[in-house]
C-alpha positions in Angstrom: 0.0 0.0 0.0 2.8 2.4 0.9 4.6 1.6 -2.4 1.3 2.4 -4.3 1.1 5.7 -2.5 4.7 6.5 -3.3 4.0 5.8 -7.0 0.9 8.1 -7.0 2.9 10.8 -5.3 5.6 10.5 -7.9 3.1 10.7 -10.7 1.4 13.7 -9.1 4.7 15.5 -8.6 5.7 14.8 -12.2 2.4 16.2 -13.5 2.7 19.3 -11.3 6.3 19.9 -12.4 5.3 19.4 -16.1 2.4 21.9 -15.6 4.7 24.4 -14.0 7.2 24.0 -16.8 4.5 24.5 -19.4 3.2 27.6 -17.7 6.6 29.1 -17.4 7.3 28.3 -21.0 4.0 29.9 -22.0 4.6 32.9 -19.9 8.1 33.3 -21.4 6.6 33.2 -24.9 3.9 35.7 -24.0 6.4 38.2 -22.6 8.6 37.9 -25.6 6.3 40.0 -27.8 4.5 39.1 -31.1 4.4 35.5 -32.4 7.2 34.7 -34.7 7.3 32.9 -38.0 10.6 31.1 -38.3 13.4 33.2 -36.8 11.9 36.7 -37.4 8.9 38.6 -36.2 6.2 38.8 -38.9 6.5 42.3 -40.4 3.7 44.8 -40.5 3.1 48.0 -42.6 1.2 51.1 -41.6 0.3 54.3 -43.5 -0.4 57.8 -42.1 -1.9 61.0 -43.6 -5.0 59.0 -44.6 -8.6 58.7 -43.8 -10.8 55.6 -43.7 -12.6 55.0 -46.9 -15.2 52.4 -48.0 -14.5 48.9 -46.8 -10.8 48.6 -46.1 -9.7 51.4 -48.4 -7.3 54.1 -47.0 -7.8 57.4 -48.8 -4.8 59.7 -48.7 -5.5 63.2 -47.4 -2.6 64.7 -49.3 -0.4 63.8 -52.3 2.3 62.4 -50.0 1.8 59.7 -47.3 4.2 58.1 -44.8 4.8 54.4 -44.8 6.1 52.7 -41.6 7.3 49.1 -41.7 7.9 47.2 -38.5 10.4 44.4 -39.1 12.8 43.9 -36.3 16.1 42.4 -37.4 15.5 43.1 -41.1 18.2 44.8 -43.2 16.1 46.3 -46.0 12.5 46.5 -47.3 10.9 46.9 -50.7 7.6 48.8 -51.1 5.5 47.0 -53.6 2.4 48.2 -55.5 -0.3 46.4 -57.5 -2.8 48.8 -59.2 -6.4 48.0 -58.6 -6.9 46.6 -62.1 -3.8 44.5 -62.2 -4.2 40.9 -61.1 -1.0 39.6 -62.6 1.6 42.3 -62.0 3.1 44.5 -59.4 6.0 47.0 -59.4 8.7 48.0 -56.9 8.0 51.6 -55.7 11.2 51.9 -53.7 13.8 50.1 -51.5 14.2 51.4 -48.0 17.1 50.7 -45.6 16.7 50.2 -41.9 17.1 53.3 -39.6 19.2 53.5 -36.5 16.5 52.1 -34.3 15.9 49.2 -36.7 12.6 50.5 -38.2 11.7 51.5 -41.7 10.0 54.7 -42.7 9.5 56.4 -46.0 7.5 59.2 -47.7 5.6 58.1 -50.8 4.3 60.6 -53.4 1.1 59.4 -55.0 0.2 60.2 -58.6 -3.5 61.3 -59.1 -4.6 57.8 -60.3 -2.9 55.9 -57.6 -5.2 53.1 -56.3 -4.4 49.6 -55.3 -2.6 47.2 -52.9 0.6 48.4 -51.2 2.8 46.1 -49.1 6.4 45.5 -48.2 8.8 42.6 -48.8 11.5 42.7 -46.1 14.9 41.0 -46.3 16.9 39.6 -43.3 20.6 39.1 -42.9 20.3 35.3 -43.3 18.9 35.7 -46.8 15.2 35.1 -46.0 12.4 37.4 -47.0 8.9 38.0 -45.6 5.9 40.0 -46.8 3.5 42.2 -44.9 -0.2 42.1 -45.4 -1.3 44.5 -48.1 -3.0 47.9 -47.6 -5.6 49.2 -50.0 -4.4 52.7 -50.6 -5.8 55.4 -53.0 -4.8 59.0 -53.7 -7.4 61.7 -53.0 -7.9 62.2 -56.7 -8.2 58.6 -57.8 -11.3 56.9 -59.3 -11.8 55.1 -55.9 -12.0 58.3 -54.0 -14.2 60.0 -56.5 -16.6 57.1 -56.6 -16.8 57.1 -52.9 -17.5 60.9 -52.8 -20.2 60.5 -55.4 -21.9 57.8 -53.3 -20.8 55.0 -55.7 -19.6 51.6 -54.7 -15.8 51.5 -55.0 -15.6 47.7 -54.7 -18.1 47.2 -57.5 -16.2 49.7 -59.6 -13.0 47.9 -59.0 -14.5 44.6 -59.9 -15.9 46.0 -63.1 -12.6 47.6 -64.1 -10.8 44.3 -63.4 -13.0 42.4 -65.8 -11.0 40.0 -68.0 -11.0 40.6 -71.7 -9.5 37.6 -73.6 -11.5 37.6 -76.9 -10.6 39.9 -79.8 -13.5 42.1 -80.9 -12.5 41.3 -84.5 -13.2 37.5 -84.1 -15.6 35.9 -86.5 -17.4 34.5 -83.5 -18.6 38.1 -82.9 -18.7 39.6 -86.3 -20.1 36.7 -88.3 -17.0 36.8 -90.5 -17.5 40.3 -91.8 -16.4 43.7 -90.4 -18.0 46.7 -91.9 -15.8 49.7 -92.4 -16.8 53.4 -92.6 -15.4 56.9 -92.3 -15.8 58.8 -89.1 -19.1 60.6 -88.8 -18.9 63.9 -86.8 -21.4 64.3 -84.1 -22.1 60.6 -83.8 -20.8 59.7 -80.3 -21.3 55.9 -80.3 -17.6 55.2 -80.3 -15.4 52.7 -78.6 -11.8 51.4 -78.8 -10.5 47.9 -78.7 -6.9 46.6 -78.4 -5.4 43.2 -79.1 -2.1 43.3 -77.3 -0.3 40.3 -79.0 -1.2 41.8 -82.4 0.0 45.3 -81.4 -3.2 46.6 -82.9 -5.8 49.2 -81.7 -9.1 49.9 -83.5 -11.5 52.8 -83.3 -15.1 51.8 -83.8 -18.2 54.0 -84.5 -21.7 52.7 -84.6 -20.3 49.1 -84.6 -18.1 49.8 -87.7 -14.4 50.0 -88.0 -13.2 53.5 -88.5 -9.4 53.0 -88.3 -6.8 50.5 -87.0 -3.5 51.7 -85.5 -0.2 50.0 -84.8 1.0 50.4 -81.2 3.8 49.6 -78.8 2.9 48.0 -75.4 4.3 47.3 -72.0 7.5 45.3 -71.4 7.2 41.8 -69.8 8.4 43.2 -66.5 5.7 45.9 -66.8 2.9 44.4 -68.9 -0.1 46.3 -70.0 -3.2 45.6 -67.9 -5.8 43.4 -69.7 -9.4 44.5 -69.2 -11.8 47.3 -69.7 -10.8 50.9 -69.1 -12.5 54.3 -69.4 -11.3 57.4 -71.3 -12.5 60.6 -69.6 -10.1 63.2 -71.2 -7.6 63.9 -73.9 -4.7 66.2 -73.0 -2.4 68.1 -75.4 1.1 69.1 -74.2 0.9 67.2 -70.9 3.3 67.6 -68.1 4.9 64.5 -66.6 5.0 63.7 -62.9 7.4 60.8 -62.4 5.9 58.3 -60.0 7.8 57.3 -56.8 8.9 54.0 -58.4 12.3 52.2 -58.9 11.6 51.9 -62.7 11.9 55.7 -62.9 15.5 55.5 -61.6 16.2 52.6 -64.0 15.1 54.5 -67.2 15.0 58.2 -66.2 17.9 59.0 -63.9 17.7 62.7 -64.6 14.3 63.3 -62.9 13.0 63.2 -59.4 9.8 61.4 -58.2 7.0 64.0 -57.9 8.9 66.5 -60.1 6.7 68.4 -62.6 8.4 67.9 -66.0 6.9 70.5 -68.4 5.7 69.8 -72.0 8.5 70.3 -74.5 11.2 69.3 -71.9 13.4 66.6 -73.5 13.0 64.5 -70.2 9.2 64.3 -70.7 8.5 61.0 -72.4 4.8 61.6 -73.1 5.1 63.7 -76.2 2.4 66.0 -77.5 -0.7 64.1 -76.4 -1.7 61.8 -73.6 -5.0 60.0 -73.1 -5.3 58.7 -69.4 -6.7 55.2 -69.0 -7.0 55.4 -65.2 -4.8 54.1 -62.3 -1.7 55.7 -63.8 -1.9 54.0 -67.1 -1.8 56.1 -70.3 -2.0 56.2 -74.1 0.7 58.6 -75.3 3.1 59.5 -78.1 5.8 57.0 -78.9 9.5 57.9 -78.6 9.9 56.9 -82.2 8.8 54.5 -84.9 11.0 51.7 -83.4 8.5 51.6 -80.4 5.8 50.2 -82.6 5.3 46.5 -82.6 7.5 46.0 -79.5 7.5 45.7 -75.7 8.8 49.1 -74.8 6.7 50.8 -72.1 5.9 50.6 -68.4 2.3 49.4 -68.9 1.3 52.2 -71.3 0.1 52.2 -75.0 2.5 54.1 -77.3 1.4 55.5 -80.7 3.0 57.4 -83.5 2.5 61.1 -83.2 0.4 61.2 -86.4 -1.8 58.3 -85.2 -2.5 59.6 -81.7 -3.3 63.0 -83.2 -5.7 61.3 -85.6 -7.3 59.4 -82.8 -7.6 62.5 -80.5 -9.1 64.5 -83.4 -11.5 61.7 -84.2 -12.7 61.6 -80.6 -13.3 65.4 -80.5 -15.2 65.3 -83.8 -17.4 62.2 -82.9 -18.3 63.6 -79.5 -18.7 67.2 -80.8 -16.4 68.5 -78.1 -16.1 72.2 -77.7 -12.6 72.4 -79.1 -11.9 73.8 -82.5 -9.3 72.8 -85.1 -7.4 76.0 -84.6 -7.0 75.3 -80.9 -5.7 71.8 -81.7 -3.3 73.2 -84.4 -2.1 75.8 -81.9 -1.5 73.1 -79.3 0.5 71.1 -81.8 2.6 74.1 -82.7 3.3 75.3 -79.1 3.6 73.9 -75.6 0.3 75.4 -74.5 -1.8 72.9 -72.5 -5.2 72.0 -74.0 -7.6 69.5 -72.3 -10.9 68.0 -73.5 -13.2 66.3 -71.0 -15.2 63.4 -72.2 -18.7 62.5 -70.8 -19.9 59.9 -70.9 -16.5 58.1 -70.9 -15.3 56.1 -73.9 -14.8 52.5 -73.2 -11.5 50.9 -74.2 -11.4 47.1 -74.2 -7.9 45.7 -73.9 -7.7 42.1 -75.0 -5.0 39.4 -75.0 -6.0 37.0 -77.8 -3.2 35.1 -79.6 -5.6 33.0 -81.8 -8.1 35.0 -83.8 -10.2 34.0 -86.9 -11.0 37.2 -88.8 -12.7 37.3 -92.2 -12.2 33.6 -92.7 -8.5 33.8 -92.0 -6.8 32.3 -88.9 -4.3 34.6 -87.3 -1.8 33.2 -84.7 0.0 35.9 -82.9 3.0 35.5 -80.6 2.3 34.9 -76.9 4.4 38.0 -76.0 3.7 37.8 -72.2 4.1 34.0 -72.0 0.6 33.6 -70.7 0.3 30.1 -72.2 -2.6 30.9 -74.5 -1.2 29.4 -77.6 -2.2 25.8 -77.0 -3.6 23.0 -79.2 -6.8 23.0 -77.0 -7.3 26.8 -77.4 -6.8 26.5 -81.2 -9.3 23.7 -81.5 -11.8 25.7 -79.4 -11.4 28.7 -81.7 -11.9 26.7 -84.8 -14.9 24.9 -83.3 -16.4 28.3 -82.4 -16.7 29.1 -86.1 -18.0 25.7 -87.1 -14.8 23.9 -88.1 -14.7 20.2 -87.3 -11.3 20.2 -85.5 -11.4 16.4 -84.8 -10.1 15.8 -88.3 -6.9 17.8 -87.5 -4.0 16.1 -85.8 -2.2 17.6 -82.8 1.1 17.7 -84.6 -0.1 19.9 -87.4 -1.8 22.3 -84.9 1.4 22.5 -82.8 3.4 23.3 -86.0 1.0 26.1 -86.8 1.3 27.6 -83.3 5.1 27.5 -83.3 5.2 29.5 -86.6 4.4 32.7 -84.8 7.4 34.6 -83.5 8.1 38.1 -81.9 8.1 39.8 -85.3 5.6 37.7 -87.2 2.2 36.2 -87.1 1.2 33.0 -88.9 -1.9 33.3 -91.1 -3.8 30.8 -93.1 -7.3 30.6 -94.7 -9.7 28.5 -92.7 -10.7 26.7 -96.0 -7.1 25.5 -96.4 -7.1 24.2 -92.8 -10.3 22.2 -93.5 -8.8 20.8 -96.7 -5.6 19.7 -95.0 -3.4 22.3 -96.6 -2.7 24.5 -93.5 1.1 24.2 -93.5 1.5 24.4 -97.3 -0.8 27.4 -97.8 -0.2 29.3 -94.5 2.4 32.0 -94.4 4.3 34.2 -91.9 3.4 37.9 -92.0 5.1 40.9 -90.3 3.2 41.9 -87.2 3.5 45.6 -88.0 5.2 47.9 -90.5 8.1 48.2 -88.0 8.4 44.4 -87.8 9.4 44.6 -91.5 12.1 47.2 -90.7 13.3 45.0 -87.8 13.8 42.1 -90.2 15.4 44.0 -93.1 17.6 46.5 -91.2 20.3 44.1 -89.9 21.0 42.7 -93.4 21.2 46.2 -94.9 23.6 47.5 -92.2 25.7 44.5 -92.7 26.0 45.1 -96.4 27.0 48.7 -95.9 29.3 48.4 -92.9 30.5 44.8 -93.1 29.4 44.1 -89.6 26.4 42.4 -88.0 23.4 44.6 -87.3 21.9 45.1 -83.9 18.7 43.1 -83.3 
């Protein structure tokens, strides 16, 4: 009996000691501060000079806000930004080093259209990185702030702006195989614009008919153009440029400061004579030169030749009967005087990413310039099936060969009738994507002939 009591006492003592050790351990953890993930405290990010907007939006009360990143033990932090309409891209706004007390703080200048997620990626001495949760931050002049002030639903507006647009408006599935063309009719305001990014092609439509198609340059892979629907609310001649607080500005424009107002006519201003804002900091503007056309050249913007963007802007003014005369436009083109035209209701611009298009009975296969994986046998079969072609008679190998014929300078085009008769590869041909694609292919050979040295690609 005494031995049994001794065992019970020993068990009780062990249990009590275990409980005490557990309590001490818990107390020790609780007094150590926030819970940790791995070896570092989970970082956080805060913003000041803001007010609470709808939902979780933080609306800036000035053009500059202060970001504070709490990341004990970290050596540096990158501030990242994803615009409200971009689901597949973000940019580095700036890199911040730790202060004397180990914290991170930085002022951030916001462009008028700034609206989206802002967060930080912090780096530690052992090579690991961690990300904070994202803040929804908007400038006081953004669409989000204006929608809220007007009593609109910012979340719904964001969802609508973020709508995916994958099908070209030129597809036979929509046009029935025929696109009507017409000259612009002044005073008839039913106009819209569509873009197919892989084709480097933008079209102005009026009353459902094609008025004109323009060749364009688009965003680089690192800064791709945002796919989806946008709104055009103004056209501006002789725009100033306010460089955003972003690392890409330092990469490509080392002679400007973030937030600086670069006047029209200044050689450092990359916008040229005309800009057409697309919202959230994205623009349509003049190209730096003809070599921009048909290439990945911008930071998410659409670039056009000077003559083309003037033609488009003039067409918008005429179709919407805006209160701007030709002499005003001519003066703006001759000088650096600013001229702006407001557009109500807005013009919709539908930006698509369609590498496989059947137009007018011809299959066009464009290069998958952003490597989105759209040029697949399955998608090609689906496109052909959508216009009534029995794709079961086509073998996968032939379809793969058709898809691989497209390259960064050329599309592959073939009549649908030739596909159906089994002559796709024999009858199809590569075509230059744009007029500048022709130059890109011919120029190296001509330089070599003149200089006796390889041309630059």
